[in-house]
Residue, then its C-alpha position, 0 to 999 in steps of 0.5 A: x179739566x180742572x176747576x179753580x175758585x178762589x174763596x175767603x180763606x185761600x185769598x187770606x192766605x194768598x195775601x199773607x204769602x205775598x206780604x211775606x214774600x215782597x214785604x209791605x213797602x214793595x206792594x204799592x210799587x207792585x201793583x202799579x207795575x201790575x197796573x201799568x202792564x195791564x194798560x199796555x196790554x189793553x193799549x196793544x190789544x186796541x191797536x191790534x184790533x184797529x189795525x186789523x180793521x183798517x187793513x179789512x177796509x183797504x183790502x175791500x177798497x183795493x177789490x172794488 
């Protein structure tokens, strides 16, 4: 497997590329949308974990 690390020069190049593609005025909106998507993803994971744990307790009650 090939490892990938992002150092200083690569980060600067990536930042410049993003600025060129999206423009400075679009970056706050892009960052806001990425944050919302990350929060929804985490909430979905937490919900799935709580559903799994509640299913486990219900099945153990039914077995008793």
